[in-house]
C-alpha positions in Angstrom: 13.9 23.2 27.3 11.7 20.3 26.2 10.1 20.0 22.7 6.7 18.4 23.3 3.5 17.4 21.6 0.4 15.4 22.7 -0.3 12.5 20.4 -1.6 9.1 19.6 0.7 6.4 18.3 -0.4 4.1 15.5 -0.7 0.5 16.6 2.3 -1.5 15.1 0.1 -3.5 12.7 -1.5 -0.3 11.3 1.9 1.4 11.0 3.2 -1.6 9.1 0.2 -1.6 6.8 0.5 2.1 6.2 4.2 1.8 5.5 3.5 -0.4 2.4 2.5 2.7 0.4 5.6 4.7 1.4 7.7 4.6 -1.7 8.0 6.0 -5.2 8.6 9.7 -4.4 11.9 11.5 -5.0 12.9 14.5 -3.0 11.1 13.4 0.2 12.3 12.0 3.5 10.0 9.1 4.6 9.0 8.9 8.2 10.1 5.7 10.0 6.9 3.6 10.5 7.8 3.3 14.2 7.3 7.1 14.4 3.8 7.2 12.8 1.4 9.0 15.1 -1.5 11.5 15.2 -0.5 14.8 16.7 -3.4 16.1 18.7 -1.7 19.3 20.0 1.8 20.5 19.2 3.3 22.3 22.2 6.7 23.2 21.1 9.7 24.2 23.3 8.8 24.8 27.0 10.7 24.6 30.2 10.4 21.7 32.7 8.2 23.6 35.1 5.6 24.4 32.5 5.8 20.8 31.3 5.1 19.5 34.8 2.2 21.9 35.1 0.8 20.8 31.8 1.2 17.1 32.8 -0.8 17.8 36.0 -3.5 19.6 34.1 -3.9 17.0 31.4 -4.0 14.2 34.0 -7.2 15.7 35.3 -8.8 15.7 31.9 -11.8 13.3 31.2 -12.7 12.3 27.7 -14.3 9.2 26.1 -12.5 6.6 24.1 -13.0 6.6 20.4 -11.8 4.9 17.2 -9.7 6.2 14.3 -9.2 5.0 10.8 -6.8 6.0 8.0 -8.8 7.0 5.0 -6.7 8.2 2.0 -3.7 10.4 1.4 -3.1 14.1 0.9 -0.4 16.7 1.3 0.2 20.0 3.1 1.4 23.1 1.3 0.8 24.5 -2.2 0.6 22.0 -5.1 3.7 23.4 -6.7 5.8 22.8 -3.5 4.2 20.5 -1.0 5.7 20.5 2.5 4.5 17.0 3.7 2.8 13.9 2.4 0.1 12.7 4.9 -2.4 9.9 5.5 -5.7 11.4 6.3 -8.1 10.2 8.9 -11.9 9.8 8.9 -13.6 12.6 10.9 -14.0 11.5 14.5 -16.0 13.6 17.0 -14.2 12.0 19.9 -10.8 13.2 18.6 -12.2 16.7 18.0 -13.5 16.8 21.6 -10.1 15.7 23.0 -8.4 18.4 20.8 -10.6 21.1 22.3 -10.2 19.9 25.9 -6.4 19.8 25.5 -6.6 23.4 24.2 -8.3 24.4 27.4 -5.7 22.5 29.5 -2.9 24.2 27.6 -4.4 27.7 28.1 -4.7 27.0 31.9 -0.9 26.7 32.1 -0.3 29.8 30.0 0.5 28.2 26.6 -0.7 30.1 23.6 -3.5 28.8 21.4 -2.8 27.3 18.1 -4.9 29.2 15.5 -4.4 26.7 12.7 -7.3 24.5 11.7 -7.0 21.0 13.3 -6.4 18.5 10.5 -6.0 15.0 12.0 -3.4 13.1 10.0 -0.3 10.9 10.0 2.8 12.4 8.4 4.3 9.9 5.9 7.0 12.1 4.4 8.6 15.5 4.6 9.3 17.2 1.3 12.7 18.7 0.6 12.7 19.0 -3.2 9.5 17.2 -4.2 8.4 16.5 -7.7 4.8 17.9 -7.8 3.9 15.5 -10.7 5.1 12.5 -8.6 3.1 13.8 -5.6 -0.1 14.0 -7.7 0.5 10.5 -9.1 1.1 9.2 -5.5 -2.3 10.8 -4.5 -4.1 9.2 -7.4 -2.6 5.8 -6.7 -3.4 5.8 -3.0 -6.4 8.0 -2.6 -8.6 4.9 -1.8 -6.1 3.5 0.7 -8.0 2.6 3.9 -7.1 0.9 7.2 -9.5 -0.8 9.6 -10.4 1.4 12.5 -8.3 1.1 15.7 -9.4 1.8 19.2 -7.9 4.8 21.0 -8.0 4.4 24.8 -5.0 6.6 25.7 -2.8 9.4 24.4 0.7 10.5 25.3 2.8 13.5 26.1 5.8 13.0 23.8 9.2 14.6 23.8 10.6 15.1 20.3 14.4 15.1 19.6 15.4 16.5 16.3 18.4 14.8 14.7 20.0 14.8 11.2 18.5 11.3 10.7 15.0 12.5 11.6 13.0 12.9 14.8 13.2 10.6 17.7 10.2 10.4 20.1 10.1 9.5 23.8 6.8 9.1 25.7 7.0 11.3 28.8 3.5 10.6 30.2 0.5 8.5 29.2 -3.2 9.4 29.8 -6.1 7.0 29.7 -9.4 7.9 28.1 -12.6 6.9 29.9 
């Protein structure tokens, strides 16, 4: 079985700039800046045949290029026990369009739809035993954090390996945007 997602890596210089705010919280596991990415669609565990079918379907997809920019920080989960600290992204119609097209491609190969609301983001840290007060202070200190937009001309099918030290990612396929 393969654990997969469709995503966009952050350019190295944007990842480095974003990593400068990743400190000062206890009870969290910071994501390695080399793993910063925007998940467009999480696929989960599928067998190699379905993965090959998905690859073929996604390769046929046509969508325009667009730009993304990091615009602030937030968290997922309830305020008293956040699950993850994230960098938020400016709304981008091109990314929403790609998200929707990938949902159709996934349905064509028999993968179930994801009923959660699409919230484009970059995960900065996973919370094990977070201090809610520290999280709120982190939000206040970094809510105006911004990065220059970066062009997105491709996205990737990525295999995720879970390890005790964190996730390791391997690009399985790359797809160009028009």
